[in-house]
C-alpha positions in Angstrom: 53.8 -43.8 -19.1 50.6 -41.8 -18.8 49.7 -38.2 -19.6 47.5 -35.9 -17.6 46.5 -32.7 -19.5 44.7 -29.6 -18.3 41.6 -28.4 -20.1 43.3 -25.1 -20.5 46.1 -26.6 -22.5 43.7 -28.4 -24.9 41.6 -25.3 -25.4 44.7 -23.2 -26.3 46.1 -25.7 -28.7 42.8 -26.3 -30.5 42.1 -22.5 -30.6 45.3 -21.9 -32.5 44.8 -24.9 -34.8 41.2 -23.8 -35.6 42.4 -20.4 -36.7 44.2 -21.7 -39.7 43.0 -25.1 -41.0 44.9 -24.7 -44.3 48.3 -25.5 -42.9 50.0 -27.1 -39.9 50.8 -25.1 -36.8 53.0 -26.1 -33.9 54.1 -25.1 -30.4 55.3 -26.3 -27.0 53.8 -28.3 -24.1 54.6 -27.0 -20.7 54.2 -28.9 -17.4 56.1 -31.3 -15.1 57.2 -34.9 -15.0 56.3 -36.9 -11.9 57.7 -40.4 -12.2 56.0 -42.2 -15.1 53.4 -39.4 -15.3 53.7 -36.4 -17.6 51.5 -33.4 -16.4 50.7 -31.0 -19.3 49.6 -27.7 -17.9 49.8 -25.4 -20.9 50.0 -25.4 -24.7 52.1 -22.5 -25.9 52.2 -21.2 -29.5 55.0 -18.7 -30.4 54.2 -18.3 -34.1 55.4 -21.6 -35.6 53.5 -22.2 -38.9 54.4 -24.7 -41.6 53.1 -25.7 -45.0 50.1 -27.8 -45.8 51.6 -31.0 -44.6 54.6 -30.3 -42.5 55.9 -28.0 -39.7 59.0 -27.9 -37.6 59.4 -26.2 -34.3 61.7 -23.1 -34.1 64.3 -24.0 -31.5 65.1 -20.3 -31.0 61.6 -19.8 -29.8 62.1 -22.8 -27.5 65.1 -21.1 -26.0 63.1 -18.0 -25.3 60.3 -20.0 -23.7 62.9 -21.9 -21.5 64.2 -18.5 -20.4 60.7 -17.3 -19.6 59.9 -20.4 -17.6 63.1 -20.0 -15.6 62.2 -16.4 -14.8 58.8 -17.6 -13.6 60.5 -19.8 -11.0 61.4 -22.9 -12.9 58.5 -24.9 -11.5 57.4 -25.9 -15.0 59.4 -27.0 -18.0 58.9 -27.9 -21.6 57.6 -31.5 -21.6 57.1 -31.9 -25.3 55.5 -30.3 -28.3 52.2 -30.1 -30.2 51.3 -29.7 -33.8 48.2 -30.0 -36.0 47.2 -32.4 -38.8 44.4 -30.4 -40.4 42.1 -32.8 -42.2 44.5 -35.7 -42.0 43.6 -37.1 -38.6 45.5 -37.1 -35.3 46.0 -40.9 -35.2 49.5 -41.0 -36.8 52.9 -39.3 -36.8 54.8 -38.6 -40.0 58.5 -39.4 -40.6 59.3 -35.7 -39.9 57.2 -35.8 -36.7 59.1 -38.9 -35.5 62.5 -37.2 -36.1 61.3 -34.1 -34.3 60.0 -36.2 -31.3 63.4 -38.0 -31.1 65.1 -34.6 -30.6 62.8 -33.8 -27.7 63.3 -37.2 -26.1 67.0 -36.7 -26.4 66.7 -33.7 -24.1 63.9 -35.2 -21.9 63.3 -38.9 -22.2 59.7 -38.5 -21.0 58.9 -35.8 -23.6 55.6 -36.3 -25.4 54.1 -35.2 -28.7 50.5 -34.0 -29.0 48.8 -34.2 -32.4 45.4 -32.5 -33.1 43.2 -32.4 -36.1 41.1 -29.2 -36.0 39.0 -30.2 -39.0 38.0 -33.5 -37.3 37.3 -31.7 -34.0 35.2 -29.1 -35.7 33.3 -31.8 -37.5 32.6 -34.0 -34.4 33.0 -31.7 -31.4 34.8 -34.7 -29.7 38.2 -35.3 -28.1 39.1 -38.8 -29.3 42.0 -40.5 -31.2 41.2 -39.0 -34.6 41.1 -35.4 -33.2 43.6 -35.5 -30.3 46.4 -38.0 -29.5 49.6 -38.1 -27.5 52.7 -40.0 -28.7 56.3 -41.1 -27.8 58.8 -42.7 -30.1 60.3 -46.1 -29.4 62.6 -48.1 -31.8 62.1 -45.6 -34.6 58.3 -46.0 -34.4 55.6 -43.8 -32.9 53.6 -45.2 -30.0 50.3 -43.8 -28.7 50.2 -42.8 -25.0 47.0 -42.9 -23.0 45.9 -39.6 -21.5 43.4 -38.2 -19.1 42.1 -34.7 -18.4 43.5 -33.3 -15.1 40.8 -31.8 -12.9 42.7 -31.1 -9.7 41.0 -27.9 -8.5 44.0 -26.1 -7.1 46.3 -26.9 -10.0 43.6 -26.1 -12.6 43.1 -22.6 -11.2 46.8 -22.0 -10.8 47.8 -23.1 -14.3 44.8 -21.4 -15.8 45.9 -18.1 -14.4 49.5 -18.6 -15.5 48.3 -19.5 -19.0 46.3 -16.4 -19.2 49.2 -14.3 -18.0 51.4 -15.8 -20.8 48.8 -15.0 -23.3 48.4 -11.4 -22.2 52.2 -11.1 -22.2 52.1 -11.8 -25.9 53.7 -15.2 -26.0 50.8 -17.0 -27.7 49.8 -14.5 -30.4 52.9 -12.3 -31.0 53.3 -13.5 -34.6 49.7 -13.6 -35.7 50.0 -10.2 -37.4 52.6 -11.7 -39.8 50.0 -14.0 -41.3 47.0 -11.7 -41.2 48.5 -8.2 -41.5 45.4 -6.3 -42.4 42.6 -7.5 -40.2 44.0 -9.2 -37.1 44.7 -6.1 -35.0 41.2 -4.8 -35.5 39.7 -8.2 -34.9 41.6 -8.6 -31.6 40.2 -5.2 -30.5 36.6 -6.1 -31.3 36.4 -9.9 -30.6 37.0 -12.1 -27.6 39.0 -15.2 -28.6 37.2 -18.5 -28.3 39.7 -20.0 -26.0 39.6 -17.0 -23.7 35.8 -17.4 -23.3 36.2 -21.1 -22.5 39.0 -20.3 -20.1 36.7 -17.9 -18.2 34.0 -20.5 -18.2 36.4 -23.1 -16.8 37.5 -20.7 -14.0 33.8 -20.0 -13.2 33.2 -23.7 -13.0 36.1 -24.4 -10.7 35.1 -21.5 -8.4 31.5 -22.8 -8.3 32.7 -26.3 -7.5 34.9 -24.9 -4.7 31.9 -23.1 -3.3 29.8 -26.2 -3.3 32.5 -28.2 -1.6 32.9 -25.6 1.0 29.1 -25.5 1.6 28.7 -29.3 1.9 31.8 -30.0 3.9 31.8 -26.9 6.1 
């Protein structure tokens, strides 16, 4: 098995994890399965927040996301979940993580888990095994899965637009006000989120590359 992940998905996951490094946060991975390859197009957060060292995904939120994906045409499905290990490293899965992953794999055998450590990423600025790793569970033990960043131009633009639409529809940030009731609404009016800036930069980059390809091949 191999995982291909879009830059948009990583940006969205890390953005949420970086917002609160005092506790674990979790969400869903959206994409497709093609044979032995899992394509991760989006990382969706719907408000799941845990304690300092554990978090469990809300399956009611999962049902709502499944319904939304079906209304979008059913081209993409939930292919796994993600969660953060702030300050603990992304190079392991806990016992609770393993049990949660087994539930996902019961529904979809190819389902994967993404673990990120926002503290390690902030410290190093690098995507590597201590800051970002994918896993499956085999024989009651976690197993690391190799991954690559997906740079298919057409797919990158398509899933980037869909991810932005999900965000603007309120799926990614609808519960933030619960955890920051005084300041978050004002901040959202005055500040542009980090991941949105990066998303725009990625779209500009892809359009620039497309223009260059058209110039040199046309």
